[in-house]
SEFIZA-3560 file (N, C-alpha, C; in Angstrom, 3 decimals):
REM SEFIZA-3560
<numar><xx>96.773</xx><yy>93.902</yy><zz>77.059</zz><atom>N</atom></numar>
<numar><xx>95.277</xx><yy>93.479</yy><zz>77.115</zz><atom>CA</atom></numar>
<numar><xx>95.657</xx><yy>92.053</yy><zz>77.565</zz><atom>C</atom></numar>
<numar><xx>94.690</xx><yy>91.553</yy><zz>78.692</zz><atom>N</atom></numar>
<numar><xx>94.850</xx><yy>90.450</yy><zz>79.006</zz><atom>CA</atom></numar>
<numar><xx>94.824</xx><yy>89.252</yy><zz>78.160</zz><atom>C</atom></numar>
<numar><xx>95.798</xx><yy>88.202</yy><zz>78.199</zz><atom>N</atom></numar>
<numar><xx>95.697</xx><yy>86.910</yy><zz>77.307</zz><atom>CA</atom></numar>
<numar><xx>96.531</xx><yy>87.297</yy><zz>76.044</zz><atom>C</atom></numar>
<numar><xx>96.744</xx><yy>88.213</yy><zz>75.947</zz><atom>N</atom></numar>
<numar><xx>97.611</xx><yy>88.675</yy><zz>74.611</zz><atom>CA</atom></numar>
<numar><xx>98.970</xx><yy>88.850</yy><zz>75.020</zz><atom>C</atom></numar>
<numar><xx>99.868</xx><yy>88.170</yy><zz>74.261</zz><atom>N</atom></numar>
<numar><xx>101.307</xx><yy>88.417</yy><zz>74.345</zz><atom>CA</atom></numar>
<numar><xx>101.959</xx><yy>89.750</yy><zz>73.813</zz><atom>C</atom></numar>
<numar><xx>102.600</xx><yy>90.212</yy><zz>74.371</zz><atom>N</atom></numar>
<numar><xx>103.531</xx><yy>91.523</yy><zz>73.973</zz><atom>CA</atom></numar>
<numar><xx>104.818</xx><yy>91.000</yy><zz>73.508</zz><atom>C</atom></numar>
<numar><xx>105.426</xx><yy>91.753</yy><zz>72.741</zz><atom>N</atom></numar>
<numar><xx>106.704</xx><yy>91.284</yy><zz>72.187</zz><atom>CA</atom></numar>
<numar><xx>107.679</xx><yy>92.287</yy><zz>71.900</zz><atom>C</atom></numar>
<numar><xx>108.825</xx><yy>92.155</yy><zz>72.177</zz><atom>N</atom></numar>
<numar><xx>109.966</xx><yy>93.193</yy><zz>71.781</zz><atom>CA</atom></numar>
<numar><xx>110.364</xx><yy>92.474</yy><zz>70.408</zz><atom>C</atom></numar>
<numar><xx>110.701</xx><yy>93.434</yy><zz>69.464</zz><atom>N</atom></numar>
<numar><xx>111.056</xx><yy>92.810</yy><zz>68.063</zz><atom>CA</atom></numar>
<numar><xx>112.608</xx><yy>93.176</yy><zz>67.861</zz><atom>C</atom></numar>
<numar><xx>113.436</xx><yy>92.437</yy><zz>68.288</zz><atom>N</atom></numar>
<numar><xx>115.008</xx><yy>92.977</yy><zz>68.096</zz><atom>CA</atom></numar>
<numar><xx>115.455</xx><yy>93.238</yy><zz>66.615</zz><atom>C</atom></numar>
<numar><xx>116.409</xx><yy>93.758</yy><zz>66.337</zz><atom>N</atom></numar>
<numar><xx>117.018</xx><yy>93.956</yy><zz>64.956</zz><atom>CA</atom></numar>
<numar><xx>117.077</xx><yy>92.411</yy><zz>64.304</zz><atom>C</atom></numar>
<numar><xx>117.523</xx><yy>91.571</yy><zz>65.062</zz><atom>N</atom></numar>
<numar><xx>117.899</xx><yy>90.360</yy><zz>64.539</zz><atom>CA</atom></numar>
<numar><xx>116.655</xx><yy>89.281</yy><zz>64.611</zz><atom>C</atom></numar>
<numar><xx>115.327</xx><yy>89.918</yy><zz>64.781</zz><atom>N</atom></numar>
<numar><xx>114.277</xx><yy>88.863</yy><zz>64.963</zz><atom>CA</atom></numar>
<numar><xx>114.061</xx><yy>87.722</yy><zz>63.859</zz><atom>C</atom></numar>
<numar><xx>114.411</xx><yy>88.118</yy><zz>62.467</zz><atom>N</atom></numar>
<numar><xx>114.353</xx><yy>87.098</yy><zz>61.734</zz><atom>CA</atom></numar>
<numar><xx>115.088</xx><yy>85.754</yy><zz>61.897</zz><atom>C</atom></numar>
<numar><xx>116.271</xx><yy>86.008</yy><zz>62.497</zz><atom>N</atom></numar>
<numar><xx>116.933</xx><yy>84.793</yy><zz>62.659</zz><atom>CA</atom></numar>
<numar><xx>116.864</xx><yy>84.300</yy><zz>64.311</zz><atom>C</atom></numar>
<numar><xx>116.565</xx><yy>85.340</yy><zz>65.176</zz><atom>N</atom></numar>
<numar><xx>116.495</xx><yy>84.956</yy><zz>66.568</zz><atom>CA</atom></numar>
<numar><xx>115.264</xx><yy>84.990</yy><zz>67.364</zz><atom>C</atom></numar>
<numar><xx>114.280</xx><yy>85.358</yy><zz>66.466</zz><atom>N</atom></numar>
<numar><xx>112.808</xx><yy>85.398</yy><zz>66.941</zz><atom>CA</atom></numar>
<numar><xx>112.445</xx><yy>86.586</yy><zz>67.761</zz><atom>C</atom></numar>
<numar><xx>111.276</xx><yy>86.832</yy><zz>68.311</zz><atom>N</atom></numar>
<numar><xx>110.805</xx><yy>87.750</yy><zz>69.304</zz><atom>CA</atom></numar>
<numar><xx>111.213</xx><yy>87.372</yy><zz>70.567</zz><atom>C</atom></numar>
<numar><xx>111.014</xx><yy>88.379</yy><zz>71.290</zz><atom>N</atom></numar>
<numar><xx>111.250</xx><yy>88.223</yy><zz>72.892</zz><atom>CA</atom></numar>
<numar><xx>110.063</xx><yy>88.562</yy><zz>73.365</zz><atom>C</atom></numar>
<numar><xx>109.318</xx><yy>87.563</yy><zz>73.710</zz><atom>N</atom></numar>
<numar><xx>107.806</xx><yy>87.620</yy><zz>74.525</zz><atom>CA</atom></numar>
<numar><xx>107.834</xx><yy>88.012</yy><zz>75.857</zz><atom>C</atom></numar>
<numar><xx>106.775</xx><yy>88.818</yy><zz>76.301</zz><atom>N</atom></numar>
<numar><xx>106.760</xx><yy>89.475</yy><zz>77.603</zz><atom>CA</atom></numar>
<numar><xx>106.721</xx><yy>88.230</yy><zz>78.690</zz><atom>C</atom></numar>
<numar><xx>106.235</xx><yy>87.064</yy><zz>78.355</zz><atom>N</atom></numar>
<numar><xx>106.108</xx><yy>85.979</yy><zz>79.157</zz><atom>CA</atom></numar>
<numar><xx>107.436</xx><yy>85.317</yy><zz>79.511</zz><atom>C</atom></numar>
<numar><xx>108.228</xx><yy>85.475</yy><zz>78.417</zz><atom>N</atom></numar>
<numar><xx>109.862</xx><yy>84.922</yy><zz>78.709</zz><atom>CA</atom></numar>
<numar><xx>110.509</xx><yy>85.988</yy><zz>79.632</zz><atom>C</atom></numar>
<numar><xx>110.343</xx><yy>87.388</yy><zz>79.384</zz><atom>N</atom></numar>
<numar><xx>110.935</xx><yy>88.298</yy><zz>80.260</zz><atom>CA</atom></numar>
<numar><xx>110.363</xx><yy>88.070</yy><zz>81.831</zz><atom>C</atom></numar>
<numar><xx>109.141</xx><yy>87.895</yy><zz>81.744</zz><atom>N</atom></numar>
<numar><xx>108.684</xx><yy>87.503</yy><zz>83.206</zz><atom>CA</atom></numar>
<numar><xx>109.246</xx><yy>86.134</yy><zz>83.932</zz><atom>C</atom></numar>
<numar><xx>109.230</xx><yy>85.219</yy><zz>83.096</zz><atom>N</atom></numar>
<numar><xx>109.745</xx><yy>83.996</yy><zz>83.637</zz><atom>CA</atom></numar>
<numar><xx>111.354</xx><yy>83.960</yy><zz>83.920</zz><atom>C</atom></numar>
<numar><xx>112.107</xx><yy>84.814</yy><zz>83.154</zz><atom>N</atom></numar>
<numar><xx>113.553</xx><yy>84.794</yy><zz>83.311</zz><atom>CA</atom></numar>
<numar><xx>113.933</xx><yy>85.815</yy><zz>84.096</zz><atom>C</atom></numar>
<numar><xx>113.418</xx><yy>86.926</yy><zz>84.337</zz><atom>N</atom></numar>
<numar><xx>113.689</xx><yy>88.184</yy><zz>84.987</zz><atom>CA</atom></numar>
<numar><xx>113.048</xx><yy>88.352</yy><zz>86.196</zz><atom>C</atom></numar>
<numar><xx>111.751</xx><yy>88.464</yy><zz>86.147</zz><atom>N</atom></numar>
<numar><xx>110.765</xx><yy>88.854</yy><zz>87.133</zz><atom>CA</atom></numar>
<numar><xx>110.515</xx><yy>87.795</yy><zz>88.209</zz><atom>C</atom></numar>
<numar><xx>109.990</xx><yy>86.627</yy><zz>87.955</zz><atom>N</atom></numar>
<numar><xx>109.491</xx><yy>85.696</yy><zz>88.519</zz><atom>CA</atom></numar>
<numar><xx>110.733</xx><yy>85.018</yy><zz>89.693</zz><atom>C</atom></numar>
<numar><xx>111.957</xx><yy>84.999</yy><zz>89.271</zz><atom>N</atom></numar>
<numar><xx>113.191</xx><yy>84.502</yy><zz>89.956</zz><atom>CA</atom></numar>
<numar><xx>113.555</xx><yy>85.365</yy><zz>90.954</zz><atom>C</atom></numar>
<numar><xx>112.977</xx><yy>86.766</yy><zz>90.959</zz><atom>N</atom></numar>
<numar><xx>113.701</xx><yy>87.641</yy><zz>91.844</zz><atom>CA</atom></numar>
<numar><xx>113.521</xx><yy>87.447</yy><zz>93.217</zz><atom>C</atom></numar>
<numar><xx>114.391</xx><yy>87.633</yy><zz>94.184</zz><atom>N</atom></numar>
<numar><xx>114.289</xx><yy>87.389</yy><zz>95.578</zz><atom>CA</atom></numar>
<numar><xx>113.323</xx><yy>88.588</yy><zz>96.154</zz><atom>C</atom></numar>
<numar><xx>112.789</xx><yy>88.280</yy><zz>97.356</zz><atom>N</atom></numar>
<numar><xx>111.897</xx><yy>89.413</yy><zz>97.964</zz><atom>CA</atom></numar>
<numar><xx>112.792</xx><yy>90.420</yy><zz>98.279</zz><atom>C</atom></numar>
<numar><xx>112.379</xx><yy>91.755</yy><zz>98.048</zz><atom>N</atom></numar>
<numar><xx>112.844</xx><yy>92.859</yy><zz>98.514</zz><atom>CA</atom></numar>
<numar><xx>113.853</xx><yy>93.597</yy><zz>97.299</zz><atom>C</atom></numar>
<numar><xx>113.980</xx><yy>92.916</yy><zz>96.260</zz><atom>N</atom></numar>
<numar><xx>114.657</xx><yy>93.487</yy><zz>95.075</zz><atom>CA</atom></numar>
<numar><xx>113.707</xx><yy>94.382</yy><zz>94.174</zz><atom>C</atom></numar>
<numar><xx>114.482</xx><yy>95.512</yy><zz>94.008</zz><atom>N</atom></numar>
<numar><xx>113.864</xx><yy>96.506</yy><zz>93.131</zz><atom>CA</atom></numar>
<numar><xx>114.336</xx><yy>96.505</yy><zz>91.643</zz><atom>C</atom></numar>
<numar><xx>113.397</xx><yy>96.517</yy><zz>90.787</zz><atom>N</atom></numar>
<numar><xx>113.997</xx><yy>96.361</yy><zz>89.420</zz><atom>CA</atom></numar>
<numar><xx>113.363</xx><yy>97.747</yy><zz>88.612</zz><atom>C</atom></numar>
<numar><xx>114.053</xx><yy>98.306</yy><zz>87.802</zz><atom>N</atom></numar>
<numar><xx>113.614</xx><yy>99.316</yy><zz>86.849</zz><atom>CA</atom></numar>
<numar><xx>114.116</xx><yy>99.030</yy><zz>85.541</zz><atom>C</atom></numar>
<numar><xx>112.958</xx><yy>98.770</yy><zz>84.651</zz><atom>N</atom></numar>
<numar><xx>112.874</xx><yy>98.594</yy><zz>83.442</zz><atom>CA</atom></numar>
<numar><xx>112.624</xx><yy>99.815</yy><zz>82.499</zz><atom>C</atom></numar>
<numar><xx>113.444</xx><yy>100.070</yy><zz>81.437</zz><atom>N</atom></numar>
<numar><xx>113.190</xx><yy>101.201</yy><zz>80.618</zz><atom>CA</atom></numar>
<numar><xx>113.027</xx><yy>100.698</yy><zz>79.081</zz><atom>C</atom></numar>
<numar><xx>111.982</xx><yy>101.023</yy><zz>78.451</zz><atom>N</atom></numar>
<numar><xx>111.874</xx><yy>100.586</yy><zz>77.067</zz><atom>CA</atom></numar>
<numar><xx>111.466</xx><yy>101.942</yy><zz>76.320</zz><atom>C</atom></numar>
<numar><xx>112.375</xx><yy>101.918</yy><zz>75.153</zz><atom>N</atom></numar>
<numar><xx>112.255</xx><yy>103.314</yy><zz>74.269</zz><atom>CA</atom></numar>
<numar><xx>111.402</xx><yy>102.508</yy><zz>73.100</zz><atom>C</atom></numar>
<numar><xx>109.983</xx><yy>102.746</yy><zz>73.214</zz><atom>N</atom></numar>
<numar><xx>109.116</xx><yy>102.220</yy><zz>72.112</zz><atom>CA</atom></numar>
<numar><xx>108.151</xx><yy>103.251</yy><zz>71.707</zz><atom>C</atom></numar>
<numar><xx>107.626</xx><yy>103.060</yy><zz>70.556</zz><atom>N</atom></numar>
<numar><xx>106.607</xx><yy>104.005</yy><zz>69.943</zz><atom>CA</atom></numar>
<numar><xx>105.177</xx><yy>103.536</yy><zz>70.612</zz><atom>C</atom></numar>
<numar><xx>105.086</xx><yy>102.770</yy><zz>71.364</zz><atom>N</atom></numar>
<numar><xx>103.776</xx><yy>102.466</yy><zz>71.877</zz><atom>CA</atom></numar>
<numar><xx>103.956</xx><yy>102.105</yy><zz>73.354</zz><atom>C</atom></numar>
<numar><xx>102.882</xx><yy>102.452</yy><zz>74.142</zz><atom>N</atom></numar>
<numar><xx>102.862</xx><yy>102.148</yy><zz>75.625</zz><atom>CA</atom></numar>
<numar><xx>103.175</xx><yy>100.760</yy><zz>75.946</zz><atom>C</atom></numar>
<numar><xx>102.471</xx><yy>99.847</yy><zz>75.435</zz><atom>N</atom></numar>
<numar><xx>102.732</xx><yy>98.571</yy><zz>75.627</zz><atom>CA</atom></numar>
<numar><xx>102.887</xx><yy>97.928</yy><zz>77.041</zz><atom>C</atom></numar>
<numar><xx>103.067</xx><yy>96.858</yy><zz>77.311</zz><atom>N</atom></numar>
<numar><xx>103.357</xx><yy>96.370</yy><zz>78.654</zz><atom>CA</atom></numar>
<numar><xx>104.337</xx><yy>95.192</yy><zz>78.607</zz><atom>C</atom></numar>
<numar><xx>105.328</xx><yy>95.433</yy><zz>77.991</zz><atom>N</atom></numar>
<numar><xx>106.367</xx><yy>94.307</yy><zz>77.808</zz><atom>CA</atom></numar>
<numar><xx>106.842</xx><yy>93.739</yy><zz>78.949</zz><atom>C</atom></numar>
<numar><xx>106.893</xx><yy>94.646</yy><zz>80.038</zz><atom>N</atom></numar>
<numar><xx>107.302</xx><yy>94.147</yy><zz>81.314</zz><atom>CA</atom></numar>
<numar><xx>106.222</xx><yy>94.205</yy><zz>82.508</zz><atom>C</atom></numar>
<numar><xx>105.321</xx><yy>93.479</yy><zz>82.230</zz><atom>N</atom></numar>
<numar><xx>103.923</xx><yy>93.864</yy><zz>83.131</zz><atom>CA</atom></numar>
<numar><xx>103.932</xx><yy>93.535</yy><zz>84.376</zz><atom>C</atom></numar>
<numar><xx>104.059</xx><yy>94.637</yy><zz>85.106</zz><atom>N</atom></numar>
<numar><xx>104.148</xx><yy>94.492</yy><zz>86.503</zz><atom>CA</atom></numar>
<numar><xx>103.048</xx><yy>95.188</yy><zz>87.433</zz><atom>C</atom></numar>
<numar><xx>102.508</xx><yy>94.941</yy><zz>88.638</zz><atom>N</atom></numar>
<numar><xx>101.507</xx><yy>95.621</yy><zz>89.381</zz><atom>CA</atom></numar>
<numar><xx>101.684</xx><yy>97.256</yy><zz>89.344</zz><atom>C</atom></numar>
<numar><xx>102.896</xx><yy>97.579</yy><zz>89.340</zz><atom>N</atom></numar>
<numar><xx>103.201</xx><yy>99.059</yy><zz>89.504</zz><atom>CA</atom></numar>
<numar><xx>103.767</xx><yy>99.763</yy><zz>88.522</zz><atom>C</atom></numar>
<numar><xx>103.602</xx><yy>100.795</yy><zz>88.108</zz><atom>N</atom></numar>
<numar><xx>104.526</xx><yy>101.556</yy><zz>87.049</zz><atom>CA</atom></numar>
<numar><xx>104.766</xx><yy>102.964</yy><zz>87.329</zz><atom>C</atom></numar>
<numar><xx>105.564</xx><yy>103.614</yy><zz>86.322</zz><atom>N</atom></numar>
<numar><xx>105.856</xx><yy>104.946</yy><zz>86.772</zz><atom>CA</atom></numar>
<numar><xx>105.997</xx><yy>105.431</yy><zz>85.296</zz><atom>C</atom></numar>
<numar><xx>105.411</xx><yy>106.758</yy><zz>85.184</zz><atom>N</atom></numar>
<numar><xx>105.498</xx><yy>107.423</yy><zz>84.006</zz><atom>CA</atom></numar>
<numar><xx>105.563</xx><yy>108.858</yy><zz>84.037</zz><atom>C</atom></numar>
<numar><xx>106.356</xx><yy>109.447</yy><zz>83.158</zz><atom>N</atom></numar>
<numar><xx>106.655</xx><yy>110.928</yy><zz>83.172</zz><atom>CA</atom></numar>
<numar><xx>105.744</xx><yy>111.748</yy><zz>82.513</zz><atom>C</atom></numar>
<numar><xx>104.616</xx><yy>110.959</yy><zz>81.912</zz><atom>N</atom></numar>
<numar><xx>103.845</xx><yy>111.630</yy><zz>81.086</zz><atom>CA</atom></numar>
<numar><xx>103.317</xx><yy>113.105</yy><zz>81.549</zz><atom>C</atom></numar>
<numar><xx>102.742</xx><yy>113.185</yy><zz>82.856</zz><atom>N</atom></numar>
<numar><xx>102.111</xx><yy>114.323</yy><zz>83.289</zz><atom>CA</atom></numar>
<numar><xx>103.022</xx><yy>115.189</yy><zz>84.269</zz><atom>C</atom></numar>
<numar><xx>104.245</xx><yy>114.642</yy><zz>84.256</zz><atom>N</atom></numar>
<numar><xx>105.295</xx><yy>115.442</yy><zz>85.338</zz><atom>CA</atom></numar>
<numar><xx>105.460</xx><yy>116.641</yy><zz>84.865</zz><atom>C</atom></numar>
<numar><xx>105.701</xx><yy>117.506</yy><zz>85.992</zz><atom>N</atom></numar>
<numar><xx>106.245</xx><yy>118.998</yy><zz>85.875</zz><atom>CA</atom></numar>
<numar><xx>107.677</xx><yy>118.971</yy><zz>86.585</zz><atom>C</atom></numar>
<numar><xx>108.208</xx><yy>119.926</yy><zz>86.315</zz><atom>N</atom></numar>
<numar><xx>109.630</xx><yy>120.386</yy><zz>86.954</zz><atom>CA</atom></numar>
<numar><xx>109.390</xx><yy>120.329</yy><zz>88.537</zz><atom>C</atom></numar>
<numar><xx>110.294</xx><yy>119.595</yy><zz>89.272</zz><atom>N</atom></numar>
<numar><xx>110.117</xx><yy>119.262</yy><zz>90.508</zz><atom>CA</atom></numar>
<numar><xx>109.245</xx><yy>118.462</yy><zz>91.177</zz><atom>C</atom></numar>
<numar><xx>108.476</xx><yy>117.796</yy><zz>90.382</zz><atom>N</atom></numar>
<numar><xx>107.711</xx><yy>116.656</yy><zz>90.887</zz><atom>CA</atom></numar>
<numar><xx>108.512</xx><yy>115.561</yy><zz>91.520</zz><atom>C</atom></numar>
<numar><xx>108.082</xx><yy>114.684</yy><zz>92.434</zz><atom>N</atom></numar>
<numar><xx>108.813</xx><yy>113.665</yy><zz>92.849</zz><atom>CA</atom></numar>
<numar><xx>108.453</xx><yy>112.229</yy><zz>92.291</zz><atom>C</atom></numar>
<numar><xx>109.303</xx><yy>111.448</yy><zz>92.129</zz><atom>N</atom></numar>
<numar><xx>108.761</xx><yy>110.024</yy><zz>91.397</zz><atom>CA</atom></numar>
<numar><xx>107.934</xx><yy>109.237</yy><zz>92.187</zz><atom>C</atom></numar>
<numar><xx>106.749</xx><yy>108.787</yy><zz>91.760</zz><atom>N</atom></numar>
<numar><xx>105.686</xx><yy>108.136</yy><zz>92.147</zz><atom>CA</atom></numar>
<numar><xx>105.255</xx><yy>106.995</yy><zz>91.401</zz><atom>C</atom></numar>
<numar><xx>105.179</xx><yy>105.679</yy><zz>92.188</zz><atom>N</atom></numar>
<numar><xx>104.571</xx><yy>104.616</yy><zz>91.514</zz><atom>CA</atom></numar>
<numar><xx>103.134</xx><yy>104.720</yy><zz>91.605</zz><atom>C</atom></numar>
<numar><xx>102.621</xx><yy>104.089</yy><zz>90.648</zz><atom>N</atom></numar>
<numar><xx>101.102</xx><yy>103.980</yy><zz>90.690</zz><atom>CA</atom></numar>
<numar><xx>100.537</xx><yy>102.597</yy><zz>90.103</zz><atom>C</atom></numar>
<numar><xx>99.450</xx><yy>102.269</yy><zz>90.489</zz><atom>N</atom></numar>
<numar><xx>98.966</xx><yy>101.057</yy><zz>90.145</zz><atom>CA</atom></numar>
<numar><xx>98.918</xx><yy>100.912</yy><zz>88.655</zz><atom>C</atom></numar>
<numar><xx>99.220</xx><yy>99.739</yy><zz>88.114</zz><atom>N</atom></numar>
<numar><xx>99.077</xx><yy>99.735</yy><zz>86.609</zz><atom>CA</atom></numar>
<numar><xx>97.807</xx><yy>98.997</yy><zz>86.223</zz><atom>C</atom></numar>
<numar><xx>97.054</xx><yy>99.753</yy><zz>85.754</zz><atom>N</atom></numar>
<numar><xx>95.682</xx><yy>99.348</yy><zz>85.533</zz><atom>CA</atom></numar>
<numar><xx>95.603</xx><yy>98.175</yy><zz>84.234</zz><atom>C</atom></numar>
<numar><xx>96.562</xx><yy>98.008</yy><zz>83.617</zz><atom>N</atom></numar>
<numar><xx>96.794</xx><yy>96.934</yy><zz>82.701</zz><atom>CA</atom></numar>
<numar><xx>97.116</xx><yy>95.727</yy><zz>83.165</zz><atom>C</atom></numar>
<numar><xx>97.660</xx><yy>95.545</yy><zz>84.454</zz><atom>N</atom></numar>
<numar><xx>98.200</xx><yy>94.673</yy><zz>85.061</zz><atom>CA</atom></numar>
<numar><xx>97.035</xx><yy>93.564</yy><zz>85.424</zz><atom>C</atom></numar>
<numar><xx>97.289</xx><yy>92.191</yy><zz>84.979</zz><atom>N</atom></numar>
<numar><xx>96.472</xx><yy>91.020</yy><zz>85.348</zz><atom>CA</atom></numar>
<numar><xx>97.087</xx><yy>89.999</yy><zz>86.298</zz><atom>C</atom></numar>
<numar><xx>96.658</xx><yy>90.152</yy><zz>87.583</zz><atom>N</atom></numar>
<numar><xx>96.979</xx><yy>88.834</yy><zz>88.304</zz><atom>CA</atom></numar>
<numar><xx>96.643</xx><yy>87.591</yy><zz>87.844</zz><atom>C</atom></numar>
<numar><xx>95.487</xx><yy>87.431</yy><zz>87.115</zz><atom>N</atom></numar>
<numar><xx>95.204</xx><yy>86.224</yy><zz>86.763</zz><atom>CA</atom></numar>
<numar><xx>96.305</xx><yy>85.668</yy><zz>85.569</zz><atom>C</atom></numar>
<numar><xx>96.582</xx><yy>86.578</yy><zz>84.630</zz><atom>N</atom></numar>
<numar><xx>97.491</xx><yy>86.350</yy><zz>83.696</zz><atom>CA</atom></numar>
<numar><xx>98.909</xx><yy>85.972</yy><zz>84.177</zz><atom>C</atom></numar>
<numar><xx>99.323</xx><yy>86.880</yy><zz>85.251</zz><atom>N</atom></numar>
<numar><xx>100.659</xx><yy>86.501</yy><zz>86.018</zz><atom>CA</atom></numar>
<numar><xx>100.614</xx><yy>85.031</yy><zz>86.646</zz><atom>C</atom></numar>
<numar><xx>99.641</xx><yy>84.653</yy><zz>87.321</zz><atom>N</atom></numar>
<numar><xx>99.441</xx><yy>83.435</yy><zz>87.836</zz><atom>CA</atom></numar>
<numar><xx>99.481</xx><yy>82.346</yy><zz>86.880</zz><atom>C</atom></numar>
<numar><xx>98.833</xx><yy>82.366</yy><zz>85.824</zz><atom>N</atom></numar>
<numar><xx>98.978</xx><yy>81.504</yy><zz>84.641</zz><atom>CA</atom></numar>
<numar><xx>100.449</xx><yy>81.115</yy><zz>84.088</zz><atom>C</atom></numar>
<numar><xx>101.140</xx><yy>82.458</yy><zz>83.976</zz><atom>N</atom></numar>
<numar><xx>102.667</xx><yy>82.300</yy><zz>83.657</zz><atom>CA</atom></numar>
<numar><xx>103.567</xx><yy>81.621</yy><zz>84.732</zz><atom>C</atom></numar>
<numar><xx>103.099</xx><yy>82.039</yy><zz>85.935</zz><atom>N</atom></numar>
<numar><xx>103.735</xx><yy>81.390</yy><zz>87.216</zz><atom>CA</atom></numar>
<numar><xx>103.671</xx><yy>79.892</yy><zz>86.967</zz><atom>C</atom></numar>
<numar><xx>102.418</xx><yy>79.617</yy><zz>86.750</zz><atom>N</atom></numar>
<numar><xx>101.974</xx><yy>78.123</yy><zz>86.790</zz><atom>CA</atom></numar>
<numar><xx>102.878</xx><yy>77.394</yy><zz>85.818</zz><atom>C</atom></numar>
<numar><xx>103.103</xx><yy>77.935</yy><zz>84.777</zz><atom>N</atom></numar>
<numar><xx>103.878</xx><yy>77.280</yy><zz>83.800</zz><atom>CA</atom></numar>
<numar><xx>105.284</xx><yy>76.775</yy><zz>84.200</zz><atom>C</atom></numar>
<numar><xx>105.886</xx><yy>77.569</yy><zz>84.983</zz><atom>N</atom></numar>
<numar><xx>107.170</xx><yy>77.491</yy><zz>85.627</zz><atom>CA</atom></numar>
<numar><xx>107.208</xx><yy>76.084</yy><zz>86.454</zz><atom>C</atom></numar>
<numar><xx>106.158</xx><yy>75.749</yy><zz>86.685</zz><atom>N</atom></numar>
<numar><xx>106.151</xx><yy>74.491</yy><zz>87.787</zz><atom>CA</atom></numar>
<numar><xx>105.459</xx><yy>73.172</yy><zz>86.962</zz><atom>C</atom></numar>
<numar><xx>105.278</xx><yy>73.466</yy><zz>85.677</zz><atom>N</atom></numar>
<numar><xx>104.826</xx><yy>72.308</yy><zz>84.846</zz><atom>CA</atom></numar>
<numar><xx>105.787</xx><yy>71.723</yy><zz>84.261</zz><atom>C</atom></numar>
//
């Protein structure tokens, strides 16, 4: 959901804190060079958008023999992404 932080809650969160999606974007996604491909896999009980990107891949409706296809991520917000990128330069 736009404007809400998503977070990974690691096993040591009580001492180390949460890992927010904005931190993942700032440290992993934003610094990537053009042409780099990244694959992120999260084993979670909820769909979530911890690594919010404009495209996503899901095996939800796959059948044997289907080819892998990226689809537009309906939850992706360019406005939110631009707000995060802006903080990189402040």
